[in-house]
C-alpha positions as CSV (number, residue, x, y, z in Angstrom):
1,M,0.0,0.0,0.0
2,I,1.3,3.5,-0.9
3,K,2.0,5.6,2.2
4,G,3.0,8.8,0.3
5,I,4.4,10.3,-2.8
6,G,6.5,13.5,-3.0
7,I,8.1,15.5,-5.8
8,D,10.3,18.6,-5.8
9,A,12.3,20.7,-8.2
10,V,15.4,22.9,-7.7
11,E,16.8,25.5,-10.0
12,L,20.5,24.8,-10.7
13,P,21.6,28.5,-10.9
14,R,20.0,29.0,-7.5
15,M,21.9,26.1,-6.0
16,Q,25.2,27.3,-7.6
17,A,24.6,30.7,-5.9
18,I,23.9,29.0,-2.6
19,I,27.1,27.0,-2.9
20,N,29.1,30.2,-3.7
21,D,27.5,32.4,-1.0
22,K,26.9,29.8,1.8
23,P,29.4,27.0,1.5
24,R,28.3,25.5,4.9
25,F,24.9,24.8,3.3
26,V,26.5,21.7,1.6
27,K,27.3,20.1,4.9
28,R,24.0,21.1,6.3
29,V,22.2,19.1,3.6
30,L,24.5,16.2,2.9
31,T,25.4,13.3,5.2
32,P,29.0,12.2,5.4
33,G,28.3,9.4,3.0
34,E,26.7,11.8,0.5
35,M,29.6,14.2,1.0
36,A,32.1,11.5,-0.1
37,L,30.2,11.2,-3.4
38,F,29.9,15.0,-3.7
39,E,33.6,15.7,-3.2
40,A,34.6,13.2,-6.0
41,L,32.6,15.2,-8.6
42,S,33.5,18.0,-10.9
43,P,32.1,21.5,-9.9
44,K,29.3,21.3,-12.5
45,R,28.3,17.8,-11.3
46,Q,28.5,18.9,-7.6
47,V,25.8,21.5,-8.3
48,E,23.6,18.9,-10.0
49,F,24.2,16.4,-7.2
50,L,23.5,18.8,-4.4
51,A,20.3,20.1,-6.1
52,G,19.2,16.5,-6.7
53,R,19.8,15.4,-3.1
54,F,18.1,18.5,-1.8
55,A,15.1,18.0,-4.0
56,C,15.0,14.3,-3.0
57,K,15.0,15.2,0.7
58,E,12.3,17.8,0.2
59,A,10.3,15.2,-1.8
60,F,10.7,12.7,1.0
61,S,9.4,15.2,3.5
62,K,6.3,15.7,1.4
63,A,5.7,12.0,0.9
64,W,6.2,11.6,4.7
65,G,3.6,14.3,5.2
66,T,5.6,16.5,7.5
67,G,7.8,18.9,5.5
68,I,11.5,19.5,6.4
69,G,11.8,20.4,10.0
70,A,9.9,17.4,11.4
71,V,12.5,15.3,9.5
72,T,16.0,16.7,9.1
73,F,18.3,16.6,6.1
74,H,20.8,14.4,8.0
75,E,18.0,11.8,8.9
76,L,17.8,11.2,5.1
77,E,20.6,9.7,3.1
78,I,20.4,9.0,-0.6
79,L,23.2,7.0,-2.0
80,N,23.7,5.2,-5.3
81,N,23.5,1.4,-5.9
82,E,26.0,-0.6,-7.9
83,L,24.4,0.6,-11.2
84,G,24.4,4.2,-10.1
85,A,20.7,4.5,-9.4
86,P,19.8,6.6,-6.3
87,F,18.2,4.8,-3.3
88,L,17.1,5.9,0.2
89,N,19.8,4.4,2.4
90,Q,18.6,6.0,5.7
91,S,15.3,7.5,6.8
92,P,12.6,7.2,9.4
93,H,10.5,5.2,6.9
94,K,10.6,1.5,7.6
95,G,8.8,0.3,4.4
96,K,9.9,0.2,0.8
97,S,10.9,3.4,-1.0
98,F,11.4,4.3,-4.7
99,V,13.6,7.2,-5.7
100,S,14.0,9.0,-9.0
101,I,16.3,12.0,-9.6
102,T,16.8,13.7,-13.0
103,H,18.4,16.9,-14.3
104,T,18.1,19.3,-17.2
105,E,20.5,22.1,-18.0
106,S,18.8,24.4,-15.5
107,M,16.7,22.2,-13.1
108,A,16.9,19.1,-10.9
109,F,13.8,17.1,-10.1
110,A,13.2,14.3,-7.6
111,Q,10.3,12.0,-6.8
112,I,9.9,9.5,-4.0
113,L,7.2,6.9,-3.5
114,L,6.9,5.3,0.0
115,E,5.2,2.0,0.5
116,E,4.1,0.5,3.9
């Protein structure tokens, strides 16, 4: 049974500006495991990665029904499986989850489906 579905979109130029103006934001959003992936990327891919993970965490909070605040960024960890697909590695949700993240030149989108 579906518990919730969430979707979010982030503008890449906005995320680039945040990285430039508030570099601590990156560590506020990403877990240590996500930071390891982030740091291995080129600057362009870092923007896409951070925007995608931010959108994914926002999408989770919508699917969870609480919004960010009731669940924190560090309670949620999105890693990649052996094929490179994102998956929810850590969250307060104990059921199954399905994650999708995609990018265009100017936007990152994420969707999460939670099952009980």
